C-alpha positions as a Markdown table, in Angstrom:
| # | Residue | x | y | z |
|---|---|---|---|---|
| 1 | Met | -3.4 | 11.5 | 21.5 |
| 2 | Thr | -3.5 | 8.1 | 19.3 |
| 3 | Leu | -4.4 | 9.5 | 15.8 |
| 4 | Gln | -6.2 | 8.0 | 12.6 |
| 5 | Asn | -3.6 | 7.3 | 10.8 |
| 6 | Arg | -2.4 | 3.6 | 10.7 |
| 7 | Val | -3.8 | 2.4 | 7.0 |
| 8 | Asp | -4.8 | -1.5 | 6.5 |
| 9 | Pro | -4.5 | -3.3 | 3.0 |
| 10 | Trp | -7.3 | -2.3 | 2.5 |
| 11 | Gly | -6.5 | 1.4 | 2.7 |
| 12 | Lys | -9.0 | 2.6 | 5.8 |
| 13 | Leu | -7.4 | 5.0 | 7.7 |
| 14 | Asn | -7.4 | 3.4 | 11.6 |
| 15 | Thr | -7.0 | 4.2 | 15.2 |
| 16 | His | -4.3 | 1.8 | 16.5 |
| 17 | Pro | -1.6 | 1.7 | 19.4 |
| 18 | Ser | 0.9 | -0.2 | 17.1 |
| 19 | Lys | 4.6 | 1.2 | 16.9 |
| 20 | Ser | 5.7 | -1.1 | 14.1 |
| 21 | Ala | 5.4 | 1.0 | 10.6 |
| 22 | Thr | 8.3 | 1.1 | 9.0 |
| 23 | Leu | 6.9 | 3.7 | 6.0 |
| 24 | Met | 4.9 | 6.6 | 6.8 |
| 25 | Gly | 3.2 | 8.8 | 3.3 |
| 26 | Asn | 0.4 | 11.0 | 3.0 |
| 27 | Arg | -2.8 | 11.1 | 0.2 |
| 28 | Gly | -1.5 | 14.9 | -1.1 |
| 29 | Gly | -2.4 | 17.2 | 1.6 |
| 30 | Lys | -4.3 | 17.7 | 5.1 |
| 31 | Leu | -6.9 | 15.4 | 5.6 |
| 32 | His | -7.6 | 16.3 | 9.0 |
| 33 | Asn | -9.1 | 19.4 | 11.1 |
| 34 | Ala | -7.5 | 21.8 | 14.0 |
| 35 | Asp | -8.2 | 18.9 | 16.6 |
| 36 | Lys | -6.3 | 16.3 | 14.6 |
| 37 | Gln | -9.5 | 14.1 | 13.4 |
| 38 | Ile | -9.5 | 13.1 | 10.4 |
| 39 | Ile | -12.1 | 14.8 | 8.3 |
| 40 | Lys | -11.6 | 13.5 | 4.4 |
| 41 | Gln | -10.1 | 10.4 | 2.8 |
| 42 | Phe | -7.5 | 11.8 | 0.5 |
| 43 | Ser | -6.8 | 15.3 | -1.3 |
| 44 | Thr | -5.2 | 14.7 | -4.2 |
| 45 | Gln | -4.6 | 11.4 | -6.7 |
| 46 | Ser | -1.1 | 11.3 | -5.4 |
| 47 | Trp | -1.0 | 8.9 | -2.7 |
| 48 | Ile | 2.6 | 7.9 | -1.4 |
| 49 | Asn | 4.8 | 6.0 | 0.6 |
| 50 | Cys | 8.0 | 7.5 | 2.5 |
| 51 | Val | 10.7 | 6.4 | 4.6 |
| 52 | Thr | 10.0 | 7.4 | 8.6 |
| 53 | Ile | 13.3 | 9.6 | 7.9 |
| 54 | Phe | 14.7 | 11.4 | 5.6 |
| 55 | Gly | 17.6 | 14.0 | 5.9 |
| 56 | Asn | 17.2 | 16.7 | 8.7 |
| 57 | Val | 13.6 | 16.7 | 8.5 |
| 58 | Lys | 11.4 | 17.1 | 11.9 |
| 59 | Arg | 7.8 | 16.9 | 11.5 |
| 60 | Glu | 4.7 | 17.8 | 13.6 |
| 61 | Val | 2.5 | 14.9 | 12.7 |
| 62 | Phe | -0.7 | 16.0 | 11.5 |
| 63 | Gly | 0.4 | 19.2 | 11.5 |
| 64 | Gln | 0.0 | 22.2 | 9.3 |
| 65 | Ser | 0.9 | 20.7 | 6.2 |
| 66 | Tyr | 0.1 | 17.1 | 5.2 |
| 67 | Ser | -1.5 | 14.0 | 7.3 |
| 68 | Glu | 1.3 | 11.7 | 7.8 |
| 69 | Leu | -0.1 | 8.3 | 7.3 |
| 70 | Phe | 2.1 | 5.0 | 8.5 |
| 71 | Phe | 2.3 | 1.4 | 7.2 |
| 72 | Leu | 3.4 | -1.8 | 8.7 |
| 73 | Asp | 5.7 | -2.3 | 5.2 |
| 74 | Glu | 5.9 | -1.5 | 1.7 |
| 75 | Ala | 3.8 | -4.4 | 0.5 |
| 76 | Thr | 1.1 | -3.1 | 2.8 |
| 77 | Ala | 1.0 | 0.5 | 1.7 |
| 78 | Leu | 0.9 | -0.8 | -2.0 |
| 79 | Ala | -1.8 | -2.8 | -1.2 |
| 80 | Ala | -3.3 | 0.7 | 0.0 |
| 81 | Gly | -2.7 | 1.5 | -3.2 |
| 82 | His | 0.9 | 4.6 | -2.1 |
| 83 | Arg | 3.6 | 4.0 | -4.4 |
| 84 | Pro | 7.5 | 5.1 | -3.6 |
| 85 | Cys | 8.3 | 8.5 | -3.3 |
| 86 | Gly | 10.1 | 10.0 | -6.0 |
| 87 | Glu | 11.8 | 12.2 | -3.5 |
| 88 | Cys | 13.0 | 10.0 | -0.8 |
| 89 | Gln | 13.0 | 7.2 | -2.0 |
| 90 | Asn | 14.3 | 8.0 | -5.6 |
| 91 | Gln | 15.4 | 4.8 | -6.8 |
| 92 | Arg | 12.7 | 2.5 | -5.2 |
| 93 | Tyr | 10.4 | 5.0 | -7.5 |
| 94 | Lys | 12.1 | 4.6 | -10.3 |
| 95 | Gln | 11.9 | 1.0 | -10.1 |
| 96 | Phe | 8.5 | 1.0 | -9.3 |
| 97 | Lys | 7.4 | 3.3 | -12.5 |
| 98 | Asn | 9.4 | 1.5 | -15.2 |
| 99 | Ala | 7.8 | -1.9 | -13.5 |
| 100 | Trp | 4.6 | -0.3 | -13.8 |
| 101 | Ile | 5.2 | 1.4 | -17.2 |
| 102 | His | 6.4 | -1.7 | -19.1 |
| 103 | Ala | 3.3 | -4.0 | -17.1 |
| 104 | Asn | 0.8 | -1.3 | -17.7 |
| 105 | Asn | 1.5 | 0.9 | -20.7 |
| 106 | Thr | 3.7 | -1.2 | -23.3 |
| 107 | Gly | 6.4 | 0.3 | -22.5 |
| 108 | Ile | 5.7 | 3.9 | -23.1 |
| 109 | Ser | 6.8 | 6.7 | -20.8 |
| 110 | Leu | 4.2 | 8.6 | -18.9 |
| 111 | Pro | 4.6 | 11.2 | -16.6 |
| 112 | Val | 4.0 | 10.5 | -12.8 |
| 113 | Lys | 0.9 | 12.5 | -13.3 |
| 114 | Glu | -1.1 | 10.0 | -15.8 |
| 115 | Ile | 0.5 | 7.2 | -13.6 |
| 116 | Asp | -1.3 | 8.6 | -10.8 |
| 117 | Lys | -4.5 | 9.2 | -12.3 |
| 118 | Lys | -4.7 | 5.5 | -13.5 |
| 119 | Ile | -3.4 | 3.7 | -10.1 |
| 120 | His | -6.8 | 6.0 | -8.6 |
| 121 | Gln | -9.2 | 4.3 | -10.8 |
| 122 | Asp | -7.6 | 0.7 | -9.2 |
| 123 | Arg | -7.8 | 1.6 | -6.2 |
| 124 | Leu | -11.3 | 3.5 | -5.7 |
| 125 | Thr | -14.8 | 3.0 | -6.9 |
| 126 | Ala | -16.7 | 5.8 | -8.1 |
| 127 | Asp | -18.0 | 5.8 | -4.4 |
| 128 | Lys | -15.3 | 5.9 | -2.9 |
| 129 | Asn | -14.9 | 2.6 | -2.2 |
| 130 | Lys | -11.5 | -0.1 | -2.6 |
| 131 | Lys | -11.7 | -1.2 | -5.6 |
| 132 | Thr | -10.6 | -5.5 | -5.9 |
| 133 | Phe | -10.9 | -7.7 | -8.4 |
| 134 | Gln | -11.0 | -11.3 | -8.4 |
| 135 | Ala | -8.2 | -13.8 | -9.0 |
| 136 | Lys | -7.0 | -17.5 | -8.5 |
| 137 | Ile | -4.5 | -17.2 | -6.2 |
| 138 | Ser | -2.1 | -19.1 | -8.1 |
| 139 | Asp | -2.3 | -16.7 | -10.5 |
| 140 | Leu | -1.1 | -13.6 | -7.7 |
| 141 | Pro | 2.8 | -12.9 | -7.6 |
| 142 | Ile | 4.2 | -12.4 | -4.5 |
| 143 | Gly | 4.1 | -9.3 | -2.3 |
| 144 | Thr | 0.1 | -9.3 | -3.3 |
| 145 | Phe | -2.9 | -8.9 | -0.7 |
| 146 | Phe | -6.2 | -10.5 | -0.9 |
| 147 | Glu | -8.9 | -11.0 | 1.4 |
| 148 | His | -9.9 | -14.3 | 2.8 |
| 149 | Asp | -12.1 | -14.6 | 6.2 |
| 150 | Ser | -12.5 | -11.1 | 6.9 |
| 151 | Lys | -8.5 | -11.0 | 6.8 |
| 152 | Ala | -6.0 | -9.1 | 4.8 |
| 153 | Ile | -3.6 | -12.4 | 4.1 |
| 154 | Val | 0.0 | -11.6 | 1.7 |
| 155 | Ile | 1.9 | -13.8 | -0.5 |
| 156 | Phe | 5.1 | -13.9 | 1.2 |
| 157 | Lys | 6.4 | -16.8 | -1.0 |
| 158 | Asp | 5.0 | -19.0 | -3.3 |
| 159 | Asn | 2.5 | -21.2 | -1.7 |
| 160 | His | 3.0 | -19.1 | 1.6 |
| 161 | Tyr | 0.2 | -16.9 | 2.8 |
| 162 | Leu | 0.5 | -15.0 | 6.2 |
| 163 | Ile | -2.1 | -13.0 | 8.1 |
| 164 | Trp | -1.6 | -9.2 | 7.9 |
| 165 | Ser | -2.1 | -7.3 | 11.6 |
| 166 | Phe | -1.0 | -3.9 | 12.6 |
| 167 | Asp | 1.8 | -5.3 | 14.3 |
| 168 | Gly | 3.1 | -7.9 | 12.1 |
| 169 | Tyr | 2.4 | -10.7 | 10.1 |
| 170 | Gln | 0.7 | -13.5 | 12.1 |
| 171 | Gln | 0.4 | -17.4 | 11.6 |
| 172 | Glu | 0.8 | -18.8 | 8.3 |
| 173 | Val | -2.6 | -20.1 | 7.0 |
| 174 | Glu | -2.8 | -22.9 | 4.3 |
| 175 | Leu | -5.3 | -22.2 | 1.5 |
| 176 | Pro | -5.9 | -24.0 | -2.2 |
| 177 | Asn | -3.9 | -22.7 | -4.9 |
| 178 | Asp | -7.3 | -22.8 | -7.5 |
| 179 | Leu | -9.6 | -21.0 | -4.3 |
| 180 | Ile | -10.7 | -17.5 | -6.2 |
| 181 | Val | -10.4 | -14.4 | -3.6 |
| 182 | Asn | -11.0 | -10.7 | -3.8 |
| 183 | Val | -7.4 | -8.9 | -4.7 |
| 184 | Leu | -7.1 | -6.3 | -2.7 |
| 185 | Thr | -3.4 | -4.6 | -4.3 |
| 186 | Pro | -4.1 | -2.2 | -7.0 |
| 187 | Glu | -4.4 | -4.3 | -10.1 |
| 188 | Ser | -2.0 | -2.3 | -12.1 |
| 189 | Phe | 0.7 | -2.9 | -8.9 |
| 190 | Val | 0.0 | -6.3 | -9.4 |
| 191 | Lys | 0.9 | -6.4 | -13.1 |
| 192 | Ala | 4.2 | -4.4 | -11.8 |
| 193 | Phe | 5.4 | -7.3 | -9.4 |
| 194 | Asp | 5.0 | -9.8 | -12.4 |
| 195 | Glu | 7.0 | -7.1 | -14.3 |
| 196 | Gly | 9.4 | -8.0 | -11.5 |
| 197 | Phe | 9.2 | -5.4 | -8.5 |
| 198 | Ile | 9.1 | -7.2 | -5.6 |
| 199 | Pro | 7.2 | -5.4 | -2.4 |
| 200 | Arg | 9.4 | -5.2 | 0.9 |
| 201 | Phe | 8.2 | -6.9 | 4.0 |
| 202 | His | 7.8 | -6.4 | 7.6 |
| 203 | His | 10.6 | -8.4 | 9.6 |
| 204 | Ser | 7.9 | -10.5 | 10.8 |
| 205 | Ala | 7.4 | -12.2 | 7.9 |
| 206 | Ser | 10.5 | -14.1 | 8.1 |
| 207 | Leu | 9.5 | -15.2 | 11.5 |
| 208 | Lys | 7.0 | -17.5 | 9.9 |
């Protein structure tokens, strides 16, 4: 049974057979019913991304605790609104939190619950749709996802834009630097990228 647990940069949960995911994650609890069908989009405001193997932990996907979601890579997970996990990715989480606080809160420390609350406001509109903002491509840092011609495109390097897919990054596209686009990555994350937190990419990105 192919589960509805592959997450795209829009944050949508999809049924897709791809095995290319390098990260998993969750949205705070169970999103599925007894038949392993998705019945809601999130459980709490704590959306995280995790490593796929952590110690000796073995899990039944879509079991009794939470709904396991899968991402192509960290850049995709962040675009979907999932920050690094403080347990299985503690060092990465600290790097993210430090950059996020300096970029969004003038350096004043915040409990993670408050950070998650702010992130939640950045990723969803009041009617629970994907929240985006507009910007020029030239103003966006590496690792940012934006939408163009109904495709999700990531900034891999300066002036290098790659088309995303569940199986990896596809061809590079040429776009004018002054093009105004709808940005998929939450705005507070983009600010953290500017502060020095650089998302990690699936290996297919370096092949383009």
